[in-house]
Each structure stands twice: as structure tokens, then as C-alpha cells.
N, CA, C and O atoms as a GROMACS GRO file, in nm:
protein
  284
    1MET      N    1   0.067  -0.110  -0.014
    1MET     CA    2   0.012   0.013  -0.002
    1MET      C    3   0.072   0.150  -0.013
    1MET      O    4   0.160   0.155   0.073
    2PHE      N    5   0.067   0.238  -0.065
    2PHE     CA    6   0.148   0.335  -0.066
    2PHE      C    7   0.001   0.471  -0.112
    2PHE      O    8  -0.101   0.453  -0.178
    3ALA      N    9   0.049   0.586  -0.049
    3ALA     CA   10  -0.051   0.678  -0.022
    3ALA      C   11  -0.018   0.803  -0.121
    3ALA      O   12   0.100   0.810  -0.156
    4VAL      N   13  -0.109   0.906  -0.173
    4VAL     CA   14  -0.066   1.017  -0.245
    4VAL      C   15  -0.146   1.098  -0.209
    4VAL      O   16  -0.267   1.081  -0.218
    5GLU      N   17  -0.078   1.218  -0.152
    5GLU     CA   18  -0.128   1.352  -0.115
    5GLU      C   19  -0.091   1.438  -0.202
    5GLU      O   20   0.030   1.443  -0.223
    6MET      N   21  -0.186   1.537  -0.287
    6MET     CA   22  -0.151   1.648  -0.342
    6MET      C   23  -0.252   1.769  -0.350
    6MET      O   24  -0.372   1.746  -0.334
    7ARG      N   25  -0.216   1.874  -0.368
    7ARG     CA   26  -0.301   2.002  -0.366
    7ARG      C   27  -0.285   2.064  -0.489
    7ARG      O   28  -0.180   2.025  -0.540
    8GLY      N   29  -0.343   2.141  -0.557
    8GLY     CA   30  -0.334   2.246  -0.684
    8GLY      C   31  -0.477   2.271  -0.744
    8GLY      O   32  -0.579   2.219  -0.698
    9LEU      N   33  -0.474   2.344  -0.834
    9LEU     CA   34  -0.597   2.371  -0.900
    9LEU      C   35  -0.715   2.291  -0.938
    9LEU      O   36  -0.702   2.218  -1.036
   10PRO      N   37  -0.833   2.293  -0.873
   10PRO     CA   38  -0.923   2.187  -0.916
   10PRO      C   39  -0.946   2.148  -1.062
   10PRO      O   40  -0.975   2.226  -1.152
   11GLN      N   41  -0.929   2.012  -1.073
   11GLN     CA   42  -0.988   1.958  -1.204
   11GLN      C   43  -1.069   1.862  -1.159
   11GLN      O   44  -1.062   1.815  -1.046
   12ALA      N   45  -1.166   1.821  -1.261
   12ALA     CA   46  -1.271   1.718  -1.250
   12ALA      C   47  -1.226   1.608  -1.220
   12ALA      O   48  -1.285   1.554  -1.126
   13GLU      N   49  -1.117   1.535  -1.278
   13GLU     CA   50  -1.051   1.417  -1.227
   13GLU      C   51  -0.895   1.416  -1.298
   13GLU      O   52  -0.856   1.474  -1.399
   14VAL      N   53  -0.830   1.336  -1.214
   14VAL     CA   54  -0.699   1.284  -1.244
   14VAL      C   55  -0.678   1.134  -1.274
   14VAL      O   56  -0.735   1.044  -1.214
   15ALA      N   57  -0.604   1.120  -1.356
   15ALA     CA   58  -0.584   0.970  -1.408
   15ALA      C   59  -0.423   0.943  -1.362
   15ALA      O   60  -0.322   1.004  -1.396
   16CYS      N   61  -0.440   0.819  -1.262
   16CYS     CA   62  -0.346   0.755  -1.219
   16CYS      C   63  -0.292   0.621  -1.310
   16CYS      O   64  -0.372   0.530  -1.331
   17ARG      N   65  -0.166   0.615  -1.357
   17ARG     CA   66  -0.126   0.489  -1.438
   17ARG      C   67  -0.007   0.422  -1.349
   17ARG      O   68   0.090   0.493  -1.322
   18LEU      N   69  -0.011   0.304  -1.308
   18LEU     CA   70   0.082   0.243  -1.240
   18LEU      C   71   0.170   0.154  -1.358
   18LEU      O   72   0.104   0.071  -1.421
   19SER      N   73   0.279   0.165  -1.380
   19SER     CA   74   0.366   0.080  -1.483
   19SER      C   75   0.471   0.013  -1.418
   19SER      O   76   0.518   0.066  -1.317
   20ASP      N   77   0.518  -0.097  -1.459
   20ASP     CA   78   0.638  -0.161  -1.448
   20ASP      C   79   0.762  -0.099  -1.501
   20ASP      O   80   0.750  -0.002  -1.576
   21THR      N   81   0.881  -0.145  -1.470
   21THR     CA   82   0.999  -0.081  -1.504
   21THR      C   83   1.025  -0.116  -1.666
   21THR      O   84   1.110  -0.056  -1.732
   22LEU      N   85   0.962  -0.193  -1.708
   22LEU     CA   86   0.953  -0.223  -1.854
   22LEU      C   87   0.843  -0.118  -1.947
   22LEU      O   88   0.841  -0.107  -2.070
   23GLY      N   89   0.752  -0.043  -1.844
   23GLY     CA   90   0.669   0.067  -1.904
   23GLY      C   91   0.554  -0.030  -1.938
   23GLY      O   92   0.483   0.018  -2.026
   24GLN      N   93   0.520  -0.133  -1.901
   24GLN     CA   94   0.388  -0.222  -1.913
   24GLN      C   95   0.274  -0.168  -1.827
   24GLN      O   96   0.297  -0.182  -1.707
   25LEU      N   97   0.160  -0.112  -1.854
   25LEU     CA   98   0.065  -0.070  -1.772
   25LEU      C   99   0.027  -0.161  -1.662
   25LEU      O  100  -0.008  -0.269  -1.710
   26VAL      N  101   0.019  -0.160  -1.537
   26VAL     CA  102  -0.011  -0.252  -1.453
   26VAL      C  103  -0.150  -0.223  -1.392
   26VAL      O  104  -0.228  -0.317  -1.383
   27LYS      N  105  -0.182  -0.113  -1.354
   27LYS     CA  106  -0.314  -0.070  -1.297
   27LYS      C  107  -0.342   0.087  -1.328
   27LYS      O  108  -0.251   0.167  -1.350
   28THR      N  109  -0.450   0.112  -1.327
   28THR     CA  110  -0.503   0.256  -1.381
   28THR      C  111  -0.650   0.302  -1.306
   28THR      O  112  -0.749   0.230  -1.318
   29GLU      N  113  -0.653   0.402  -1.244
   29GLU     CA  114  -0.762   0.456  -1.177
   29GLU      C  115  -0.774   0.604  -1.214
   29GLU      O  116  -0.685   0.675  -1.260
   30THR      N  117  -0.909   0.642  -1.182
   30THR     CA  118  -0.943   0.765  -1.217
   30THR      C  119  -0.986   0.842  -1.082
   30THR      O  120  -1.061   0.776  -1.010
   31LEU      N  121  -0.949   0.976  -1.034
   31LEU     CA  122  -0.990   1.001  -0.890
   31LEU      C  123  -1.037   1.127  -0.923
   31LEU      O  124  -0.996   1.193  -1.018
   32ASN      N  125  -1.133   1.164  -0.835
   32ASN     CA  126  -1.205   1.305  -0.828
   32ASN      C  127  -1.095   1.396  -0.770
   32ASN      O  128  -1.031   1.366  -0.668
   33PHE      N  129  -1.075   1.522  -0.849
   33PHE     CA  130  -0.986   1.629  -0.776
   33PHE      C  131  -1.047   1.755  -0.793
   33PHE      O  132  -0.980   1.857  -0.811
   34GLY      N  133  -1.187   1.755  -0.789
   34GLY     CA  134  -1.272   1.856  -0.803
   34GLY      C  135  -1.266   1.964  -0.686
   34GLY      O  136  -1.303   2.081  -0.695
   35THR      N  137  -1.219   1.909  -0.591
   35THR     CA  138  -1.206   2.024  -0.477
   35THR      C  139  -1.053   2.087  -0.455
   35THR      O  140  -1.025   2.176  -0.375
   36GLY      N  141  -0.944   2.007  -0.559
   36GLY     CA  142  -0.819   2.092  -0.540
   36GLY      C  143  -0.739   2.018  -0.437
   36GLY      O  144  -0.635   2.071  -0.395
   37SER      N  145  -0.781   1.890  -0.388
   37SER     CA  146  -0.692   1.815  -0.272
   37SER      C  147  -0.726   1.686  -0.287
   37SER      O  148  -0.847   1.667  -0.290
   38LEU      N  149  -0.663   1.598  -0.296
   38LEU     CA  150  -0.669   1.454  -0.306
   38LEU      C  151  -0.555   1.388  -0.197
   38LEU      O  152  -0.436   1.419  -0.184
   39ASN      N  153  -0.637   1.283  -0.121
   39ASN     CA  154  -0.541   1.216  -0.016
   39ASN      C  155  -0.601   1.068  -0.054
   39ASN      O  156  -0.718   1.036  -0.033
   40HIS      N  157  -0.507   0.987  -0.111
   40HIS     CA  158  -0.585   0.871  -0.151
   40HIS      C  159  -0.452   0.750  -0.115
   40HIS      O  160  -0.330   0.766  -0.127
   41ARG      N  161  -0.514   0.653  -0.077
   41ARG     CA  162  -0.443   0.509  -0.073
   41ARG      C  163  -0.439   0.409  -0.176
   41ARG      O  164  -0.548   0.368  -0.217
   42PHE      N  165  -0.352   0.370  -0.215
   42PHE     CA  166  -0.358   0.290  -0.319
   42PHE      C  167  -0.307   0.145  -0.276
   42PHE      O  168  -0.193   0.113  -0.242
   43ALA      N  169  -0.420   0.066  -0.285
   43ALA     CA  170  -0.385  -0.080  -0.219
   43ALA      C  171  -0.382  -0.229  -0.336
   43ALA      O  172  -0.481  -0.279  -0.390
   44TYR      N  173  -0.266  -0.265  -0.348
   44TYR     CA  174  -0.277  -0.347  -0.472
   44TYR      C  175  -0.200  -0.455  -0.402
   44TYR      O  176  -0.078  -0.442  -0.390
   45PRO      N  177  -0.264  -0.563  -0.354
   45PRO     CA  178  -0.197  -0.669  -0.278
   45PRO      C  179  -0.171  -0.779  -0.367
   45PRO      O  180  -0.094  -0.864  -0.322
   46ASP      N  181  -0.225  -0.801  -0.509
   46ASP     CA  182  -0.200  -0.876  -0.600
   46ASP      C  183  -0.058  -0.853  -0.669
   46ASP      O  184  -0.014  -0.938  -0.746
   47LEU      N  185   0.022  -0.721  -0.636
   47LEU     CA  186   0.135  -0.694  -0.717
   47LEU      C  187   0.252  -0.761  -0.640
   47LEU      O  188   0.248  -0.762  -0.517
   48PRO      N  189   0.350  -0.815  -0.704
   48PRO     CA  190   0.501  -0.842  -0.643
   48PRO      C  191   0.552  -0.731  -0.621
   48PRO      O  192   0.542  -0.626  -0.683
   49SER      N  193   0.630  -0.768  -0.496
   49SER     CA  194   0.756  -0.653  -0.464
   49SER      C  195   0.828  -0.637  -0.589
   49SER      O  196   0.884  -0.729  -0.648
   50ALA      N  197   0.821  -0.483  -0.637
   50ALA     CA  198   0.894  -0.447  -0.733
   50ALA      C  199   0.920  -0.284  -0.741
   50ALA      O  200   0.870  -0.217  -0.650
   51VAL      N  201   0.975  -0.233  -0.817
   51VAL     CA  202   0.971  -0.078  -0.849
   51VAL      C  203   0.885  -0.068  -0.947
   51VAL      O  204   0.877  -0.147  -1.041
   52TYR      N  205   0.808   0.038  -0.927
   52TYR     CA  206   0.721   0.089  -1.032
   52TYR      C  207   0.705   0.236  -1.062
   52TYR      O  208   0.759   0.309  -0.979
   53MET      N  209   0.637   0.303  -1.173
   53MET     CA  210   0.629   0.406  -1.205
   53MET      C  211   0.466   0.472  -1.196
   53MET      O  212   0.374   0.436  -1.271
   54LEU      N  213   0.456   0.565  -1.096
   54LEU     CA  214   0.315   0.608  -1.087
   54LEU      C  215   0.312   0.758  -1.172
   54LEU      O  216   0.378   0.858  -1.143
   55GLU      N  217   0.218   0.743  -1.280
   55GLU     CA  218   0.184   0.874  -1.352
   55GLU      C  219   0.082   0.950  -1.305
   55GLU      O  220  -0.021   0.887  -1.325
   56ILE      N  221   0.055   1.070  -1.245
   56ILE     CA  222  -0.080   1.138  -1.231
   56ILE      C  223  -0.087   1.234  -1.326
   56ILE      O  224   0.002   1.318  -1.337
   57ARG      N  225  -0.196   1.231  -1.406
   57ARG     CA  226  -0.195   1.306  -1.515
   57ARG      C  227  -0.334   1.388  -1.532
   57ARG      O  228  -0.439   1.324  -1.531
   58SER      N  229  -0.336   1.550  -1.548
   58SER     CA  230  -0.458   1.612  -1.548
   58SER      C  231  -0.434   1.684  -1.692
   58SER      O  232  -0.330   1.745  -1.712
   59GLY      N  233  -0.535   1.674  -1.791
   59GLY     CA  234  -0.530   1.720  -1.896
   59GLY      C  235  -0.389   1.711  -1.966
   59GLY      O  236  -0.361   1.601  -2.013
   60LEU      N  237  -0.293   1.814  -1.981
   60LEU     CA  238  -0.178   1.808  -2.063
   60LEU      C  239  -0.074   1.779  -1.963
   60LEU      O  240   0.036   1.741  -2.002
   61ARG      N  241  -0.101   1.794  -1.831
   61ARG     CA  242   0.006   1.824  -1.727
   61ARG      C  243   0.042   1.677  -1.684
   61ARG      O  244  -0.056   1.602  -1.690
   62ALA      N  245   0.156   1.619  -1.643
   62ALA     CA  246   0.166   1.473  -1.596
   62ALA      C  247   0.295   1.497  -1.489
   62ALA      O  248   0.385   1.579  -1.510
   63HIS      N  249   0.285   1.414  -1.376
   63HIS     CA  250   0.377   1.408  -1.289
   63HIS      C  251   0.423   1.232  -1.284
   63HIS      O  252   0.340   1.146  -1.315
   64LEU      N  253   0.552   1.200  -1.244
   64LEU     CA  254   0.593   1.074  -1.247
   64LEU      C  255   0.645   1.053  -1.112
   64LEU      O  256   0.718   1.140  -1.065
   65GLU      N  257   0.613   0.939  -1.037
   65GLU     CA  258   0.685   0.927  -0.905
   65GLU      C  259   0.749   0.774  -0.911
   65GLU      O  260   0.666   0.702  -0.966
   66LYS      N  261   0.846   0.712  -0.881
   66LYS     CA  262   0.904   0.633  -0.859
   66LYS      C  263   0.842   0.537  -0.715
   66LYS      O  264   0.891   0.564  -0.606
   67VAL      N  265   0.751   0.445  -0.723
   67VAL     CA  266   0.698   0.382  -0.619
   67VAL      C  267   0.786   0.212  -0.606
   67VAL      O  268   0.807   0.136  -0.700
   68LEU      N  269   0.824   0.190  -0.455
   68LEU     CA  270   0.852   0.078  -0.437
   68LEU      C  271   0.779   0.010  -0.360
   68LEU      O  272   0.751   0.054  -0.249
   69ILE      N  273   0.725  -0.131  -0.409
   69ILE     CA  274   0.620  -0.228  -0.311
   69ILE      C  275   0.717  -0.315  -0.269
   69ILE      O  276   0.768  -0.393  -0.350
   70ASP      N  277   0.752  -0.314  -0.151
   70ASP     CA  278   0.802  -0.419  -0.064
   70ASP      C  279   0.735  -0.515   0.023
   70ASP      O  280   0.708  -0.477   0.137
   71ARG      N  281   0.700  -0.645  -0.016
   71ARG     CA  282   0.611  -0.702   0.083
   71ARG      C  283   0.694  -0.789   0.173
   71ARG      O  284   0.642  -0.849   0.267
   0.00000   0.00000   0.00000
């Protein structure tokens, strides 16, 4: 499990994409960002321990973060 907390200009939604180190899409979620505040916990018990890349995208803007899942 990992958490994302962010604040910014309100948008209808943000798209979250989790990819493995080969760039293959593993999980995707669309979250409400209408208040301009987000505090979300991602729980993926089916994923093995590994390094992943989390892309958070809203419109043309995107942010990438490295995520380590260690079981």
C-alpha cells in the first residue's frame, strides 16, 4: 500500500497509471480532484515486490513518481 497526497488547481479528475520498469501498464485509476485536494491510498495486494512508476495526469500536465512495493 502507498498513499498520494496533493493539492492544486481543481480539476474534474486525475488519471493515475501504474507501470512496471518495462513500461507496461499494470493498474489504472481515475480519481476525483474537484476540490483541488487529494489524499488517496492505493492498495494492490496482488502486485509483487518491485519498483513501479506512478504517472498522475490531468489534461496536458503529468507528474511521475517512483514507487517501491516491498512485501
